[in-house]
NUDOVO-139040 format. One line per field, with one value per residue: chain; residue in one letter; x, y, z of N, C-alpha, C, O, CB in turn. Coordinates in pm, whole numbers, plus 50000, padded with zeros to 5 digits. Atoms other than C-alpha are relative to their C-alpha. Glycine has a CB too. Layout:
<recs>
chain = c(A|...)
resn = c(A|...)
nxx = c(X|...)
nyy = c(Y|...)
nzz = c(Z|...)
caxx = c(X|...)
cayy = c(Y|...)
cazz = c(Z|...)
cxx = c(X|...)
cyy = c(Y|...)
czz = c(Z|...)
oxx = c(X|...)
oyy = c(Y|...)
ozz = c(Z|...)
cbxx = c(X|...)
cbyy = c(Y|...)
cbzz = c(Z|...)
</recs>
This chain:
<recs>
chain = c(A|A|A|A|A|A|A|A|A|A|A|A|A|A|A|A|A|A|A|A|A|A|A|A|A|A|A|A|A|A|A|A|A|A|A|A|A|A|A|A|A|A|A|A|A|A|A|A|A|A|A|A|A|A|A|A|A|A|A|A|A|A|A|A|A|A|A|A|A|A|A|A|A|A|A|A|A|A|A|A|A|A|A|A|A|A|A|A|A|A|A|A|A|A|A|A|A|A|A|A|A|A|A|A|A|A|A|A|A|A|A|A|A|A|A|A|A|A|A|A|A|A|A|A|A|A|A|A|A|A|A|A|A|A|A|A|A|A|A|A|A|A|A|A|A|A|A|A|A|A|A|A|A|A|A|A|A|A|A|A|A|A|A|A|A|A|A|A|A|A|A|A|A|A|A|A|A|A|A|A|A|A|A|A|A|A|A|A|A|A|A|A|A|A|A|A|A|A|A|A|A|A|A|A|A|A|A|A|A|A|A|A|A|A|A|A|A|A|A|A|A|A|A|A|A|A|A|A|A|A|A|A|A)
resn = c(M|I|T|K|L|I|L|L|A|S|L|L|L|F|S|G|D|F|N|S|D|V|I|S|H|L|Y|D|S|D|S|N|I|I|F|D|E|V|K|I|G|P|E|Y|F|P|T|D|P|E|L|K|L|V|Y|N|S|S|M|G|E|A|Y|A|E|I|K|K|K|G|S|S|Y|I|M|D|L|R|N|D|D|F|Y|F|V|Q|T|V|Y|V|E|N|D|T|I|F|L|T|K|L|E|Q|E|V|D|I|F|L|F|I|S|S|S|A|S|V|T|Y|G|S|P|Y|L|R|F|P|F|P|L|K|N|N|D|S|W|T|W|N|G|V|E|Y|I|D|E|K|N|P|D|T|I|K|V|S|G|K|V|L|G|Q|E|I|V|E|T|E|A|G|K|F|E|C|I|K|F|Q|I|D|I|H|K|K|K|S|G|S|H|T|K|F|Y|E|W|R|A|P|K|I|G|L|V|K|L|E|A|F|I|D|S|K|G|F|I|G|T|V|M|N|L|L|G|Y|N|E|M|K|F|E|L|K|K|I|L)
nxx = c(49931|49872|49902|49951|49909|49878|49926|49934|49892|49890|49921|49942|49867|49958|49858|49942|49945|49988|49865|50017|49894|50047|50081|49938|49952|50111|49996|49873|49950|50096|50121|50095|50013|49945|50054|50004|49876|49982|50044|50074|49968|50072|50004|50137|50075|49902|50038|49923|50086|49993|50084|50139|50072|50138|50076|50140|50068|50146|50043|49943|49855|49951|49859|49935|49867|49949|49925|49936|50026|49927|49965|50116|50027|50139|50034|50119|50068|50121|50051|50097|50111|49957|49857|49957|49867|49950|49873|49934|49857|49929|49911|49939|50060|50143|50082|50110|50092|50039|50115|50061|50099|50066|50129|50060|50128|50091|50095|49981|50008|49991|49872|49978|49858|49969|49861|49990|49878|49997|49951|49857|49977|50058|49896|50031|49917|49885|49888|50010|50094|49974|50123|50086|49997|50123|49988|50125|49990|50124|49994|50123|50010|50084|50045|50007|49968|50117|50050|49898|50040|49891|49977|49897|49947|49921|49937|49929|49934|50060|49910|49959|50083|49973|50118|49990|50088|49974|49865|49903|50006|49919|49992|50049|50034|50142|50031|50141|50023|50136|50025|50126|50033|50089|50125|50081|50017|49960|49881|49948|49890|49923|49888|49908|49887|49899|49871|49895|49972|50125|50106|50128|50026|50141|50070|50142|50055|50136|50042|50124|50054|50127|50112|50035|49879|49966|50093|49961|49874|50030|50066|49901|49894|49879|49970|49883|49923|49878|49903|49895|49904|50017|49884|49896|49963)
nyy = c(50111|49958|49990|50134|50036|49927|50078|50106|49943|49958|50115|50067|49959|50052|50027|50075|50136|50069|50042|50107|49994|49922|50086|50129|50012|50025|50139|50051|50112|50109|49948|49950|49855|49917|49872|49902|49925|49930|49862|49971|49862|49929|50078|50049|49888|49943|49874|49994|49958|50094|50115|49990|50123|50018|50076|50040|49947|50000|49891|50024|49993|49867|49978|49920|49948|49905|49886|49920|49857|49941|50100|50090|50097|50004|50138|49990|50127|49963|50068|49914|49963|49930|49977|49964|49942|49971|49932|50050|49972|50090|49930|50096|50131|49999|49961|49910|49960|49861|49961|50102|49952|50117|49991|50132|50006|50077|50059|49953|49855|49932|50020|49914|49980|49931|49982|50024|49957|50036|49895|50030|50113|50129|50100|50126|50107|49950|50094|50145|50077|50144|50076|49963|49857|49928|49855|49926|49859|49926|49876|49943|50009|49898|50029|49873|49897|49981|50122|50071|50117|50056|50140|50075|50108|50097|50098|50110|50101|50129|50112|50028|50093|50014|49962|50035|49920|50017|49952|50094|50034|49903|50010|49868|49967|49964|49891|49966|49858|49965|49856|49960|49859|49966|49937|50091|50126|50112|50080|50070|50091|50041|50093|49975|50091|49923|50064|49901|49955|50005|49930|50069|50119|50035|49920|50027|49893|50022|49865|49997|49864|49987|49929|50009|50022|50141|50077|49981|50070|50143|50027|49988|50096|49931|50025|50086|49975|50079|49973|50100|49967|50076|49994|49900|49954)
nzz = c(50065|50051|49892|49967|50108|49972|49904|50075|50079|49915|49961|50115|50035|50128|50015|50113|50000|49873|49966|49902|49899|49886|49915|49975|49863|49909|49960|49954|50079|49994|50063|49900|50012|49894|50045|49891|49995|50127|50008|50122|50029|50107|50125|50016|50056|50093|50064|50123|50111|50112|49970|50047|49965|50042|49900|50011|49882|49998|50087|50132|50013|49964|50030|49896|50029|49902|50051|49895|50010|49889|49899|49986|50105|50042|50029|50083|50026|50074|50119|50069|49912|49879|49976|49866|50010|49865|49983|49878|49987|49910|49907|49907|50032|49968|50115|49966|50106|49980|50081|50084|50096|50056|50070|50022|50071|49915|50093|50136|50017|49871|49934|49884|49976|49875|49963|49856|49933|49858|49912|49991|50090|49964|49981|50069|49945|49922|50014|50017|49919|49990|49977|49887|49972|50029|49992|50014|50041|49985|50076|50055|50145|50063|50135|50073|49901|49915|49935|49923|49921|49924|50035|49929|50082|49925|50088|49934|50084|49964|50026|50137|50076|50142|50077|50141|50084|50143|50028|49945|49858|49927|49854|49959|49863|49992|49909|49976|49975|49963|50004|49936|50018|49889|50040|50082|49931|50087|49967|50116|49967|50116|49991|50111|50016|50069|50026|50020|50137|50077|49929|49985|50080|49982|49901|49973|49918|49951|49967|49923|50002|49929|50060|50142|50078|49988|50083|50140|50022|50007|50127|50107|49979|49959|49860|50002|50122|50009|50104|50010|50104|50124|50088|49978|50134)
caxx = c(48299|48580|48743|48767|48924|49175|49271|49347|49558|49765|49893|49996|50358|50561|50902|51119|51359|51366|51698|51689|52018|51835|51611|51855|51982|51635|51727|51995|52192|51913|51653|51490|51353|51552|51330|51315|51675|51626|51608|51353|51460|51352|51431|51072|50954|51179|51178|51366|51213|51321|51088|50751|50492|50159|49893|49578|49321|48957|48940|49104|49461|49664|50004|50249|50549|50764|50894|51140|51048|51298|51344|51010|50886|50562|50407|50148|49904|49628|49411|49125|48886|49099|49429|49603|49903|50101|50377|50623|50966|51227|51403|51647|51498|51147|50875|50631|50324|50248|49982|49741|49551|49290|49000|48764|48489|48199|47933|47919|47981|48018|48353|48477|48815|48986|49317|49421|49676|49774|49832|50173|50340|50166|50399|50398|50691|50937|51221|51419|51173|51186|50933|50646|50743|50448|50397|50121|50065|49797|49712|49455|49344|49202|48995|49044|49183|48850|48660|48931|48908|49127|49287|49490|49713|49850|50098|50260|50509|50335|50614|50740|50529|50592|50348|50287|50139|50123|50459|50625|50696|50828|50948|50765|50725|50360|50239|49904|49779|49467|49322|49053|48882|48709|48448|48332|48372|48531|48787|49002|49229|49505|49735|50039|50293|50619|50944|51281|51359|50996|50774|50408|50349|50001|49744|49408|49192|48876|48681|48414|48214|47913|47569|47465|47823|47888|47577|47685|48035|47899|47678|47974|48197|48446|48432|48697|48977|49275|49591|49841|50157|50110|50426|50756|50825)
cayy = c(50561|50764|50828|50452|50399|50663|50447|50164|50388|50511|50156|50062|50066|49977|49838|49587|49286|49033|48966|48628|48701|48948|48672|48381|48460|48404|48038|47862|47559|47325|47529|47651|48004|48258|48543|48706|48823|48969|49344|49458|49778|50024|49767|49654|49999|50062|50401|50321|50517|50241|49989|49933|49678|49540|49415|49209|49369|49383|49697|49542|49534|49826|49976|50120|50346|50585|50933|51137|51500|51691|51500|51320|51027|51025|50677|50641|50348|50355|50191|50316|50344|50492|50648|50678|50911|50921|51158|51005|51079|50880|51014|50800|50488|50586|50617|50911|50988|51357|51370|51148|51239|51001|50958|50662|50593|50481|50418|50465|50837|50914|50966|51118|51268|51403|51533|51414|51585|51539|51769|51603|51346|51008|50742|50446|50232|50313|50098|49910|49654|49293|49016|49110|49477|49717|50091|50353|50695|50949|51240|51445|51382|51653|51588|51873|52080|52043|51789|51706|51366|51224|50895|50632|50393|50076|49846|49513|49271|48931|48713|48555|48386|48250|48407|48271|48506|48524|48705|48418|48293|48537|48513|48799|48972|49002|49325|49413|49773|49897|50243|50390|50719|50895|51110|50853|50560|50349|50073|49947|49643|49569|49274|49349|49097|49266|49143|49324|49522|49466|49611|49514|49160|49108|49314|49232|49510|49479|49803|49849|50163|50291|50401|50473|50487|50139|50006|50154|50014|49668|49686|49792|49523|49777|49649|49389|49463|49263|49333|49071|49120|49013|49126|49307|49521)
cazz = c(49906|49758|50095|50151|49810|49912|50207|49967|49747|50038|50091|49739|49626|49322|49212|48999|48988|49271|49445|49618|49800|50023|50156|50156|50506|50651|50695|50893|50768|50871|50678|50999|50982|51187|51076|51420|51371|51023|50973|50715|50543|50271|50000|50064|49950|49648|49477|49156|48863|48623|48789|48622|48732|48615|48860|48835|49065|49165|48951|48645|48519|48655|48572|48825|48775|48979|48901|49106|49175|49384|49709|49667|49459|49262|49258|48985|48970|48706|48443|48225|48522|48800|48900|49236|49248|49573|49676|49925|50062|50250|50559|50760|50593|50709|50444|50463|50250|50197|49925|49735|49419|49283|49047|49020|48767|48985|48720|48344|48269|48643|48813|49136|49218|49528|49657|50002|50226|50591|50885|50924|50697|50709|50848|50607|50726|51009|50872|50985|51122|51235|51295|51530|51533|51541|51505|51521|51368|51458|51231|51045|50687|50459|50146|49894|50183|50365|50576|50831|50996|51270|51170|51354|51160|51321|51149|51232|51078|51069|50927|50609|50340|49992|49746|49398|49138|48760|48772|48962|49312|49572|49933|50100|50432|50534|50696|50854|50847|51028|50965|51193|51109|51398|51221|50967|51206|50932|50980|50696|50734|50483|50439|50225|50099|49998|49844|49841|49523|49411|49681|49666|49542|49684|49874|50034|50178|50387|50423|50692|50616|50805|50691|50334|50202|50337|50164|49830|49867|49935|49627|49411|49556|49696|50054|49962|49715|49593|49396|49272|49071|48710|48535|48589|48282)
cxx = c(50140|50105|50054|50093|50133|50085|50074|50121|50121|50089|50057|50141|50049|50151|50037|50058|50017|50143|49992|50107|49956|49926|50075|50044|49886|50002|50138|50038|49906|49865|49892|49995|50061|49955|50001|50123|50020|49948|49938|50017|49924|50005|49862|49905|50092|49946|50078|49910|50003|49906|49856|49933|49860|49931|49867|49931|49850|49943|50059|50152|50048|50151|50060|50137|50035|50075|50059|49973|50063|50045|49888|49991|49850|49970|49862|49946|49870|49961|49895|49891|50043|50147|50019|50143|50044|50130|50060|50143|50058|50095|50050|49933|49853|49922|49883|49917|49954|49876|49951|49896|49938|49874|49952|49870|49907|49897|50035|49973|50006|50135|50011|50151|50020|50151|50009|50135|49986|50057|50148|50023|49953|50111|49960|50077|50119|50116|50121|49901|50048|49868|49932|50011|49866|50025|49862|50032|49861|50012|49864|50008|49905|49965|49979|50015|49883|49972|50106|49942|50123|50015|50111|50041|50086|50056|50073|50064|49951|50092|50029|49905|50049|49870|50024|49895|50030|50141|50108|49979|50099|49997|49974|49996|49855|49981|49849|49992|49853|49986|49862|49981|49890|49865|49909|49974|50044|50125|50040|50119|50066|50099|50085|50113|50103|50129|50105|50024|49876|49894|49875|49987|49851|49941|49856|49951|49855|49952|49863|49952|49863|49894|49983|50123|50041|49911|50037|50128|49980|49937|50099|50114|50131|50034|50117|50073|50130|50087|50104|50091|49982|50128|50096|50052|50150)
cyy = c(50039|50008|49864|49948|50071|49923|49885|50055|50033|49885|49923|50050|49918|49976|49900|49865|49947|49954|49897|50003|50074|49912|49876|49982|49984|49859|49964|49876|49882|50041|50039|50153|50069|50144|50106|50090|50087|50143|50026|50149|50057|49930|49940|50111|50072|50125|50022|50038|49906|49881|50027|49865|50002|49912|49953|50051|49987|50108|49988|50010|50143|50007|50096|50046|50108|50111|50077|50148|50068|49892|49898|49904|49998|49858|49997|49860|50031|49894|50093|50053|50075|50039|50038|50050|50044|50077|49956|50052|49907|50083|49903|49863|49990|50057|50086|50030|50143|50041|49883|50065|49880|50036|49859|50016|49908|49925|50051|50150|50076|49969|50097|50010|50076|50012|49993|50050|49969|50115|49987|49877|49867|49895|49868|49882|50059|49901|50051|49937|49857|49932|50042|50146|50064|50150|50063|50142|50062|50132|50046|49994|50106|49956|50133|50119|50031|49869|49925|49884|49946|49851|49941|49882|49910|49897|49894|49910|49863|49881|49985|49901|49994|50026|49969|50079|49969|50043|49904|49975|50088|49969|50140|50015|50048|50107|50012|50148|50021|50151|50028|50149|50037|50052|49904|49867|49879|49930|49924|49915|49956|49892|50023|49897|50072|49921|50108|50026|49995|50085|49915|49884|49964|50090|49954|50107|49969|50131|49996|50143|50001|50067|49977|49971|49854|49912|50008|49923|49850|49963|50003|49900|50063|49978|49902|50023|49923|50049|49887|50034|49908|49994|50108|50042|50034)
czz = c(49957|50110|50039|49892|50019|50100|49933|49926|50085|50042|49882|49977|49883|49997|49892|50024|50141|50020|50110|50108|50124|50099|50045|50144|50099|50057|50054|49919|49999|49942|50100|49991|50122|49975|50108|50001|49876|50009|49863|49972|49882|49865|49976|49952|49902|49930|49870|49883|49880|50018|49957|50019|49942|50104|49944|50126|49988|49909|49860|50001|50022|49979|50102|49953|50101|49928|50118|49975|50120|50096|50021|49882|49972|49955|49935|49970|49929|49899|49937|50092|50126|49990|50146|49987|50138|49993|50133|50004|50104|50086|50104|49989|50035|49882|50048|49875|50028|49922|49917|49910|49932|49926|49973|49924|50078|49916|49860|49994|50132|50064|50117|50024|50131|50015|50152|50051|50150|50082|50027|49913|50059|50005|49934|50059|50075|49995|50081|50097|50010|50034|50131|50042|49964|50015|49988|49954|50014|49925|49954|49848|49948|49858|49929|50095|50092|50074|50080|50079|50070|49965|50087|49913|50089|49903|50079|49896|50045|49974|49852|49935|49856|49926|49853|49921|49854|49962|50051|50148|50076|50150|50055|50151|50000|50108|50017|50033|50033|50003|50059|49980|50100|49954|49924|50069|49919|50054|49876|50043|49870|50038|49876|50004|49914|49985|49978|49852|49911|50067|50007|49902|50005|50107|50011|50096|50034|50061|50068|50009|50065|49914|49851|49913|50005|49915|49853|49969|49990|49867|49884|50014|50044|50148|50016|49868|50004|49885|50004|49883|49880|49917|50047|49863|49992)
oxx = c(50235|50220|50169|50189|50239|50208|50187|50229|50234|50194|50113|50172|49989|50224|49960|49986|50048|50204|49970|50086|50005|49932|50036|50047|49910|49927|50240|49967|49913|49765|49773|50099|50032|50031|50011|50116|50116|49839|49997|49977|49830|49939|49832|49788|50132|49825|50107|49818|49915|49884|49796|49989|49803|49987|49803|49986|49797|49826|50061|50212|49990|50221|49999|50214|49948|50149|49995|49988|50008|50110|49899|50061|49769|50028|49761|50016|49791|50041|49892|49824|49958|50221|49935|50232|49984|50213|50000|50199|49987|50174|49972|49904|49793|49962|49809|49971|49912|49805|50029|49806|50009|49810|50030|49787|49932|49881|50123|49866|49990|50173|49939|50223|49928|50227|49940|50239|49880|50141|50217|49929|49980|50179|49866|50016|50199|50155|50136|49874|50137|49767|49996|49944|49798|50123|49768|50140|49762|50113|49760|50108|49800|50054|49894|49945|49882|50049|50132|49831|50229|49917|50203|49956|50176|49984|50113|50008|49971|50074|50002|49861|50098|49768|50126|49775|50117|50196|50224|49878|50215|49894|50052|49995|49815|50030|49773|50068|49766|50070|49761|50072|49785|49761|49790|49880|50009|50205|49961|50210|49999|50156|50036|50172|50074|50166|50073|50019|49884|49822|49881|49994|49792|50009|49791|50013|49778|50008|49765|50003|49792|49925|50015|50115|50082|49959|50037|50138|50042|49972|50087|50200|50236|50130|50177|50012|50188|50037|50147|50044|49980|50161|50054|50109|50198)
oyy = c(49962|49973|49854|49877|50017|49919|49854|49995|50016|49908|49815|50165|49818|50035|49886|49780|50021|49899|49932|49947|50046|49935|49813|49869|49986|49829|50016|49842|49798|49971|50038|50218|50031|50239|50224|50202|50163|50167|49994|50232|49995|49973|49898|50085|50186|50140|50135|49963|49913|49806|50128|49761|50107|49810|50022|50039|49953|50103|50085|50040|50238|49907|50196|49969|50158|50086|50093|50196|50063|49796|49811|49918|49993|49809|50032|49778|50111|49808|50212|50150|50130|49986|50105|49975|50135|50054|49974|50095|49852|50162|49846|49798|49884|50157|50046|50046|50174|50132|49797|50135|49789|50139|49772|50099|49787|49804|50135|50196|50198|49852|50196|49912|50141|49933|50066|50017|49928|50191|50088|49801|49835|49871|49802|49783|50131|49846|50172|49990|49814|49999|50059|50188|50019|50192|49999|50195|50004|50201|49991|50031|50133|49916|50213|50220|50135|49774|49808|49892|49933|49777|50012|49803|49958|49845|49917|49886|49824|49777|50074|49806|50094|49963|50007|50070|49887|49994|49919|50014|50102|49932|50232|49917|50130|50093|49983|50198|49975|50221|49977|50228|49973|50003|49894|49796|49766|49988|49848|49965|49913|49893|50016|49872|50110|49843|50215|49934|50032|50159|49798|49903|49922|50127|49927|50131|49926|50179|49951|50221|49901|50142|49871|49892|49797|49816|49907|49859|49784|49861|49925|49890|50001|50035|49895|50017|49902|50090|49846|50076|49785|49891|50213|49961|50075)
ozz = c(49971|50088|50083|49921|49985|50086|49970|49929|50042|50101|49903|50007|49846|50076|49797|50077|50234|49929|50227|50216|50234|50220|50144|50193|50220|50150|50007|49824|49910|49963|50067|49982|50236|49994|50077|50051|49870|50061|49760|50053|49833|49771|49864|49926|49927|49910|49832|49850|49794|49924|49993|49984|49914|50146|49865|50235|49882|49873|49784|50104|49969|49991|50138|49896|50173|49833|50221|49862|50230|50057|50107|49782|50064|49858|49996|49910|49980|49861|49967|50057|50196|49907|50206|49947|50197|49904|50238|49903|50188|50035|50180|50089|50019|49822|50139|49766|50140|49962|49874|49957|49891|49951|49933|49959|50087|49930|49844|50035|50132|50076|50125|50011|50180|49959|50222|49993|50197|50035|50044|49891|50175|49905|49979|50100|50015|50098|50100|50205|49937|50058|50234|50136|49871|50077|49940|49977|49971|49936|49993|49788|50009|49782|49969|50082|50158|50067|50051|50132|50009|49966|50129|49871|50158|49818|50193|49790|50160|50037|49772|49998|49802|49954|49797|49949|49823|49863|50015|50206|50036|50205|50032|50225|49918|50220|49925|50115|49959|50061|50008|50005|50105|49999|49953|50033|49954|50126|49820|50109|49777|50147|49764|50109|49801|50073|49927|49770|49793|50000|50046|49781|49906|50203|49910|50199|49949|50160|50009|50089|50066|49821|49798|49819|49904|49854|49783|49865|49907|49808|49790|49925|50029|50197|50123|49761|50111|49780|50112|49777|49893|49859|50096|49791|49886)
cbxx = c(49920|49988|49937|49884|49941|49969|49907|49902|49952|49948|49917|49913|50093|49959|50052|50101|50134|49904|50088|50001|50123|49910|49874|50118|50083|49868|49962|49996|50133|49982|49944|50040|49853|50156|49860|49987|50116|49929|50116|49848|50145|50055|50105|49949|49947|50039|50024|50069|50042|50143|50006|49994|49994|49991|49977|49983|50038|49949|50039|49943|50045|49965|50017|50012|50007|50092|49909|50153|49846|49914|50035|49871|50052|49972|50002|50031|49975|50021|49939|49937|49926|49977|50056|49988|50002|50018|49983|49997|50025|50078|49927|49989|50075|49972|49948|50053|49877|50113|50037|49935|50065|49969|50012|49975|50018|49928|49852|49909|49873|49883|50118|49927|50065|49939|50057|49981|50027|50082|49925|50047|50146|49888|50029|50032|50048|49958|50040|50138|49857|50110|50031|50033|50115|49884|50094|49920|50053|49966|50090|49979|49952|50071|49870|49868|50046|49876|49941|50069|49932|49977|50035|49950|50083|49913|50095|49906|50157|49873|49941|50143|49851|50058|49966|49981|50017|49898|50020|50140|50030|49950|50140|49861|50097|49912|50059|49939|50043|49962|50011|50000|49954|50065|50029|50069|49859|50025|49972|50041|49949|50073|49952|50057|49957|50026|49992|50129|50110|49950|49969|49886|50085|49983|50006|49978|50010|49994|49995|50020|49993|50020|50015|49934|50115|49991|49857|50018|50098|49908|49888|50055|50023|49986|49877|49960|50027|49967|50067|49942|50143|49890|49956|50116|49916)
cbyy = c(49951|50133|50067|49904|50034|50141|49946|49934|50123|50069|49909|50022|49987|50095|49952|50078|49998|49882|50120|49865|50065|50115|49959|49982|50121|50024|49909|49967|49956|49953|49898|49953|50040|49989|49981|49929|49906|49924|50097|49961|50013|50138|49889|49942|50098|49897|50118|49865|50137|49950|49966|50045|49982|49937|50085|49843|50146|50020|50135|50098|49949|50034|50056|49921|50056|49930|50093|49971|50030|50104|50068|50081|49858|50102|49913|50075|49918|50132|49858|49923|49877|49911|50110|49878|50120|49871|50156|49844|50148|49890|50119|50053|49891|50081|49875|50130|49902|50090|50119|49888|50097|49902|50081|49927|49952|50092|50035|49923|50035|49956|50019|49946|50077|49927|50137|49850|50153|49872|49997|49977|49991|49958|49978|50012|49905|50027|49982|49936|50006|49967|49851|49913|50069|49954|50054|50003|50014|50024|49982|50147|49859|50139|49914|50010|50126|50045|49907|50097|49890|50018|49986|49952|50055|49931|50068|49920|50010|49981|49872|49947|50041|49858|50151|49847|50152|50079|50136|50051|49847|50143|49944|50025|50109|49876|50133|49914|50086|49939|50056|49964|50030|50102|50122|49975|49983|50050|49902|50099|49876|50119|49850|50144|49863|50130|49905|49956|49916|49854|50133|50098|49881|49850|50150|49856|50135|49882|50089|49939|50054|50079|50145|50129|50089|49958|50048|50149|50032|49959|50100|50139|49923|50147|49946|49850|50150|49850|50141|49858|49991|50061|50026|49944|50123)
cbzz = c(49880|49932|50121|50020|49863|50055|50107|49902|49927|50121|50083|49876|50119|49888|50127|49944|49928|50007|50041|49932|49943|49954|49927|49909|50036|49929|49882|50151|50052|50143|49905|50144|49984|50007|49950|50133|50016|49886|50027|50012|49976|49985|50004|50132|50113|49896|50097|49972|49955|49983|50149|49848|50151|49855|50124|49982|50021|50142|50061|49902|49863|50146|49857|50130|49856|50103|49912|50006|49991|50073|50132|50012|50040|49886|50129|49868|50131|49930|50034|49887|50040|50125|49906|50100|49899|50080|49996|50005|50037|49920|50068|50145|50071|50129|49922|50063|49990|49962|49908|50086|49896|50109|49868|50134|49853|50100|50039|49902|49928|50094|49901|50126|49882|50122|49945|50032|49975|50021|50130|50149|49965|49898|50149|49852|49888|50146|49849|50018|49940|50106|50003|50118|49922|50095|49890|50134|49852|50149|49882|50050|49958|49999|49999|49923|49930|49917|49896|50095|49910|50152|49850|50141|49879|50110|49905|50091|50011|49923|50053|49997|50005|49966|50020|49979|50029|49919|50062|49976|50024|49974|50048|49942|50058|50030|49950|50116|49877|50137|49855|50151|49853|50089|49915|49868|50039|49858|50121|49888|50081|49938|50011|50007|49936|50074|49878|50067|49940|49986|49933|49981|50049|50038|49964|50059|49928|50104|49875|50141|49856|50129|50024|49954|50051|50143|50021|49969|50110|50115|49976|49997|49876|49973|50071|50019|49983|49983|50019|49983|50053|49917|49855|50091|49962)
</recs>
């Protein structure tokens, strides 16, 4: 179960104020979408340490913040029952994930933690992108420096959508991410809605696990997870 929660954590991101000017050029003078011509850049994965967000989620209210450490950024998402701490870096506008540390309280008085690393940096977003662009990344994941599993990540830009949350209404780009793990046979599908200068506005994850772990996840309600922006601090 924990390895599937790790997959969710690896796709969360955090940020701050919305700048409508970034999106305004998505429309022509007749209000027809010209999204195919728009370049989507790293403003959809902001790394500003001053940005702090609050989310409503399937696991309760969660708080997100960013810290800079050398050339990397530490992205911390947590509440009283879990934390997901990601280490990422940006190179030529491309976002890479190098490490994930997490802990989740499964039952009362029972928790599980793990540290995830990769054989090579995990490709999160190969910016710049445009509508209908897709990408893939193949690599090896290690849990606590053990248990290697081959993973394949596929991403695609699906288009533009307006998303309304408790924090307000945002013009977002919708992404689809699929993660397949060879050894475990799991498949996780994510839909992410992102806005410039804010990052993640909404996320829906559908986790297909095999065997006993899949049964436990279904019982705990972890086979489907959602996050929505509640507040920009």
